[in-house]
C-alpha positions in Angstrom: -80.4 5.0 -38.8 -83.0 2.3 -37.5 -81.5 0.6 -34.4 -81.4 -3.2 -34.7 -82.8 -5.5 -31.9 -79.4 -6.5 -31.0 -78.2 -2.9 -30.8 -81.1 -1.8 -28.6 -80.4 -4.8 -26.1 -76.7 -3.8 -26.2 -77.6 -0.2 -25.4 -79.8 -1.3 -22.5 -76.9 -3.4 -21.2 -74.3 -0.6 -21.5 -76.7 1.8 -19.6 -77.0 -0.6 -16.8 -73.3 -1.2 -16.6 -72.5 2.5 -16.7 -75.1 3.4 -14.1 -73.3 0.8 -11.7 -69.9 2.3 -12.7 -68.7 -1.1 -13.9 -66.0 -1.4 -16.6 -66.6 -3.7 -19.7 -63.6 -5.8 -18.0 -65.5 -6.2 -14.6 -68.8 -7.2 -16.6 -66.9 -9.8 -18.5 -65.6 -11.4 -15.5 -69.1 -11.6 -14.1 -70.3 -13.2 -17.4 -67.2 -15.4 -17.2 -65.8 -14.2 -20.5 -62.3 -14.3 -21.4 -62.1 -11.0 -22.9 -63.7 -7.4 -22.4 -64.0 -7.2 -26.2 -67.0 -9.7 -25.9 -68.9 -7.1 -23.8 -68.1 -4.4 -26.1 -69.3 -6.6 -29.1 -72.7 -7.3 -27.0 -73.1 -3.6 -26.3 -72.7 -2.6 -29.9 -75.2 -5.4 -31.0 -72.5 -7.5 -32.9 -73.0 -10.4 -30.6 -76.1 -11.9 -29.3 -76.6 -12.6 -25.6 -76.7 -16.1 -24.6 -79.6 -17.3 -22.4 -77.4 -18.0 -19.5 -75.9 -14.4 -20.0 -79.1 -12.8 -20.1 -80.1 -14.3 -16.9 -76.8 -13.3 -15.1 -77.2 -9.7 -16.4 -80.8 -9.6 -15.0 -79.8 -11.0 -11.6 -76.8 -8.8 -11.4 -78.5 -5.5 -12.0 -81.8 -6.5 -10.3 -83.8 -6.2 -13.4 -86.2 -8.5 -15.3 -85.2 -10.2 -18.5 -88.1 -8.5 -20.2 -86.7 -5.1 -19.3 -83.4 -6.0 -20.9 -85.1 -7.3 -24.1 -87.2 -4.3 -24.2 -90.4 -6.1 -23.8 -91.5 -4.0 -21.0 -91.0 -0.4 -19.9 -89.4 -0.1 -16.6 -91.2 1.9 -14.1 -89.0 4.7 -12.5 -89.1 4.6 -8.8 -88.1 7.7 -7.0 -85.7 7.1 -4.1 -85.0 9.9 -1.7 -81.5 9.9 -0.1 -80.4 11.3 3.2 -77.0 12.6 2.8 -74.6 12.4 0.0 -74.7 9.1 -2.0 -72.7 9.3 -5.2 -70.5 6.2 -5.5 -72.5 3.0 -6.3 -75.8 4.4 -5.3 -77.6 3.0 -8.3 -76.6 -0.4 -7.4 -77.9 0.1 -4.0 -81.1 1.8 -5.2 -81.9 -1.2 -7.6 -81.0 -3.8 -4.9 -83.4 -1.7 -2.5 -86.4 -1.6 -4.9 -86.0 -5.2 -6.0 -86.3 -6.2 -2.0 -89.3 -4.0 -1.8 -90.9 -5.8 -4.6 -90.0 -9.3 -2.9 -91.4 -8.2 0.2 -94.8 -7.4 -1.5 -94.6 -10.7 -3.3 -94.0 -12.9 -0.1 -96.7 -10.8 2.0 -99.2 -11.4 -0.9 -98.3 -15.1 -0.9 -98.9 -15.5 2.7 -102.1 -13.4 2.7 -100.4 -10.8 5.1 -100.1 -7.8 2.8 -102.6 -5.3 3.8 -101.2 -2.9 1.3 -99.7 0.4 2.4 -102.0 1.9 5.0 -99.7 4.6 5.9 -101.3 8.0 6.6 -100.6 11.1 4.7 -100.1 14.5 6.0 -101.5 16.1 3.1 -101.4 19.6 4.4 -97.6 19.7 4.9 -95.5 22.2 3.0 -91.6 22.4 3.8 -92.0 26.1 3.2 -94.6 27.1 5.6 -95.3 24.1 8.1 -94.4 25.4 11.7 -92.2 23.5 13.9 -95.1 23.1 16.6 -97.1 21.4 14.1 -94.4 18.9 13.6 -94.1 18.2 17.2 -97.8 17.5 17.4 -97.5 15.2 14.6 -95.0 13.2 16.4 -96.9 13.1 19.3 -100.0 12.0 17.4 -98.2 9.2 15.6 -96.3 7.9 18.7 -99.7 7.2 20.5 -101.3 6.0 17.1 -98.7 3.2 16.8 -98.4 2.5 20.7 -94.8 3.3 20.9 -94.6 3.9 24.7 -92.0 5.9 26.5 -89.0 4.4 24.7 -90.2 4.5 20.9 -87.1 3.4 19.4 -87.4 -0.1 20.9 -90.6 -0.7 18.9 -90.8 1.7 16.0 -89.6 -0.7 13.4 -92.1 -3.4 14.3 -94.8 -1.0 14.6 -94.5 0.7 11.1 -94.0 -2.8 9.5 -97.1 -4.4 11.1 -99.5 -1.5 11.4 -98.4 0.6 8.2 -96.8 -1.8 5.9 -93.7 -0.1 5.8 -90.9 -2.5 4.3 -87.6 -1.5 6.4 -84.2 -3.1 4.9 -80.7 -2.5 6.0 -77.6 -2.6 3.6 -74.0 -1.6 3.8 -74.4 1.8 2.0 -71.5 3.6 0.3 -72.8 7.1 0.8 -75.9 8.2 2.4 -77.1 7.3 5.8 -80.6 6.2 4.8 -83.2 6.3 1.9 -87.0 5.9 1.5 -89.0 5.2 -1.6 -92.8 4.8 -2.7 -94.1 2.7 -5.6 -96.5 0.1 -6.8 -94.7 -2.3 -4.1 -95.6 0.1 -1.3 -93.5 2.0 1.0 -89.8 1.3 1.9 -87.0 2.6 4.1 -83.5 1.7 3.7 -80.9 2.0 6.6 -77.2 1.9 6.7 -76.1 -1.3 8.6 -72.6 0.2 9.0 -73.7 2.8 11.3 -74.5 2.4 15.1 -77.8 1.3 16.2 -78.7 5.0 17.7 -78.0 6.5 14.3 -80.1 3.8 12.5 -83.0 4.5 14.8 -82.9 8.4 14.2 -82.5 7.6 10.5 -85.7 5.4 10.6 -87.7 8.1 12.4 -86.3 10.8 10.0 -87.3 8.8 6.8 -90.8 8.1 8.2 -91.3 11.7 8.2 -90.5 11.9 4.6 -92.8 9.2 3.7 -95.6 10.5 5.7 -95.3 13.8 3.9 -94.7 12.4 0.5 -97.9 13.1 -1.5 -98.8 13.4 -5.2 -97.1 16.8 -5.7 -93.9 15.6 -4.0 -91.2 17.2 -6.4 -88.0 17.6 -4.2 -86.0 18.1 -7.5 -87.7 21.4 -8.0 -87.2 22.6 -4.6 -84.6 25.4 -3.8 -81.6 24.5 -1.6 -83.3 26.5 1.3 -86.6 24.4 0.9 -84.6 21.0 0.8 -82.7 22.5 4.0 -85.8 23.1 5.7 -87.5 19.9 4.7 -84.4 18.2 6.4 -84.7 20.2 9.5 -88.3 19.5 9.8 -87.7 15.7 9.5 -85.0 16.2 12.2 -87.5 17.8 14.6 -90.0 15.0 14.0 -87.6 12.2 14.5 -86.3 14.0 17.8 -89.8 14.5 19.1 -90.9 10.9 18.1 -88.0 9.3 19.7 -87.7 11.3 22.8 -91.2 11.9 24.1 -91.3 15.4 26.0 -93.1 14.1 29.1 -90.9 11.0 29.5 -87.6 12.9 28.8 -88.7 15.7 31.4 -89.4 13.1 34.0 -86.5 11.1 33.4 -84.2 14.2 33.2 -85.4 15.6 36.7 -84.2 12.2 38.2 -80.6 13.1 37.2 -80.6 16.6 38.9 -78.7 17.0 42.1 -78.2 20.6 43.6 -79.3 22.3 40.3 -76.5 20.3 38.2 -76.5 17.0 36.0 -73.5 14.9 35.3 -72.5 14.6 31.6 -72.2 10.7 32.4 -75.8 10.5 33.3 -76.8 12.4 30.2 -74.9 9.8 27.9 -76.6 6.9 30.1 -80.0 8.5 29.5 -79.6 8.8 25.7 -78.8 5.1 25.7 -82.0 4.3 27.5 -83.7 6.1 24.6 -81.5 4.4 22.0 -80.5 7.7 20.4 -77.1 9.7 20.3 -75.8 11.9 23.2 -76.1 14.8 20.9 -79.4 14.1 19.6 -80.5 14.2 23.3 -78.5 17.2 24.2 -80.3 19.1 21.4 -83.6 17.8 22.6 -82.9 19.0 26.3 -82.0 22.4 25.0 -85.3 22.8 22.9 -87.1 21.8 26.1 -85.3 24.4 27.9 -83.9 21.9 30.3 -80.2 22.9 29.6 -78.3 25.9 28.5 -78.2 26.8 24.8 -74.3 26.3 24.8 -74.4 22.6 25.7 -74.2 21.1 22.4 -71.1 23.4 21.7 -69.5 22.2 25.0 -70.1 18.6 24.1 -68.9 18.9 20.5 -65.8 20.6 21.4 -64.8 18.5 24.3 -62.6 15.3 23.2 -62.8 14.0 26.9 -66.6 13.8 26.7 -66.3 12.1 23.3 -63.9 9.9 24.5 -66.1 8.8 27.6 -69.2 8.7 25.2 -67.2 6.3 22.7 -66.2 3.9 25.7 -69.8 3.6 26.7 -70.4 2.3 23.1 -67.4 -0.2 23.0 -69.2 -3.3 24.1 -72.2 -2.6 22.0 -73.2 -5.4 19.8 -75.5 -4.8 16.7 -77.4 -7.4 14.6 -75.6 -8.2 11.3 -78.8 -9.5 9.9 -79.5 -7.5 6.8 -83.0 -8.9 5.9 -85.9 -8.1 8.3 -86.8 -10.9 10.6 -90.5 -10.5 9.5 -89.4 -10.8 5.9 -87.6 -13.9 6.2 -90.5 -15.6 8.4 -92.9 -14.5 5.7 -90.8 -16.0 3.0 -90.3 -19.2 4.9 -94.2 -19.5 5.6 -94.7 -19.2 1.8 -92.4 -22.1 1.2 -93.8 -24.1 4.2 -97.3 -23.6 2.6 -95.9 -24.8 -0.6 -96.6 -21.3 -2.4 -93.0 -21.2 -3.8 -90.2 -23.6 -4.3 -87.1 -24.1 -2.2 -85.2 -22.4 -5.1 -87.3 -19.3 -4.8 -86.8 -19.3 -1.2 -83.3 -19.3 -1.5 -83.4 -16.5 -4.0 -85.7 -14.2 -1.8 -83.4 -14.7 1.2 -80.3 -13.8 -1.3 -78.4 -17.1 -0.7 -77.9 -20.6 -2.4 -79.9 -23.8 -1.8 -76.8 -25.3 -0.1 -76.7 -22.6 2.3 -80.3 -21.9 2.9 -80.5 -24.0 6.0 -77.4 -22.2 7.8 -79.0 -18.8 6.7 -82.4 -19.6 8.0 -80.7 -20.7 11.4 -79.6 -17.2 11.9 -83.3 -16.2 12.3 -83.8 -19.4 14.6 -85.8 -21.2 11.6 -85.2 -24.9 11.0 -85.5 -25.5 7.2 -86.6 -29.2 7.5 -88.7 -29.3 10.8 -92.0 -30.8 10.4 -93.3 -29.2 13.5 -94.0 -26.0 11.5 -96.7 -27.9 9.8 -98.6 -29.1 12.7 -102.0 -27.8 13.3 -104.5 -27.3 16.2 -108.3 -27.8 15.9 -110.5 -24.7 16.2 -113.8 -26.6 16.8 
């Protein structure tokens, strides 16, 4: 039986709805329809979508109207997740991909898109690459990016500015982080609900994945043991990148008194590197600076965990989801008359009425003519 145009559109709408785990009733509410039967009729091809409804569906699922109508074939973007992400991951993936495309768009509008200049470790193999090689790579890229002795403080800005990596935050339902590659470039997604030290480690972890993401990257065909080793190597890279050996050794020596070091000092040292205490403890073990059983002692001690948690009780983390560089480039595109105010609001995921308040979060005044002032170069 030949599928009608209405049926094919309805099938695509149903597939989008089901991928987001939405019921017909929930989609009806979004479309401001009184009955879920209306959605059922749309999906069967028995009721045509109105222009307004088509626009709402496209915006809801972060796809183009052309894709819903079947005028273009959507390109499948592979997103590699860290940790389990089952509930709602399609929604988060599509939002992530859309943001990456938006970032590329505003970068091109403002002439600041150099394309992805990310290096590629073409000889990497999760089966045979040695730990020592990964340590060397971390050292090499820390120097190439000029990250200094405390890389966590500057790694995000460095990979955005030098390598054209788009870094986003979102309140994720499952995984700690994700990364992707596509026509839009390279993107990393971090869980905004997690503490900053966790985000820092996840960023370095995902950076390893995109550095080793070559044309033959086929994780779906890897065995569980290969996948596990790939994750282990990513953790080793993140640890070595964020906690440089020479710096850690020098800082740790300052803490030693009569051949011993206080747990409190180790916790404070971890905070100076913006990593978790357990991550630093494992780094110290691997550098043979403390006994091998130190991680077990930390994990099994409720007193140590309570002390560690108290040190974090006053920590405040930014609630800004969109990257500051992204927002500033989007505003520049508007300021240079490359995009409309409506498009600016859309890119910043807000309304025109709330745009001014949203920009103030990034210390940008929407209606300030000073941004247009110039200076002579002659």
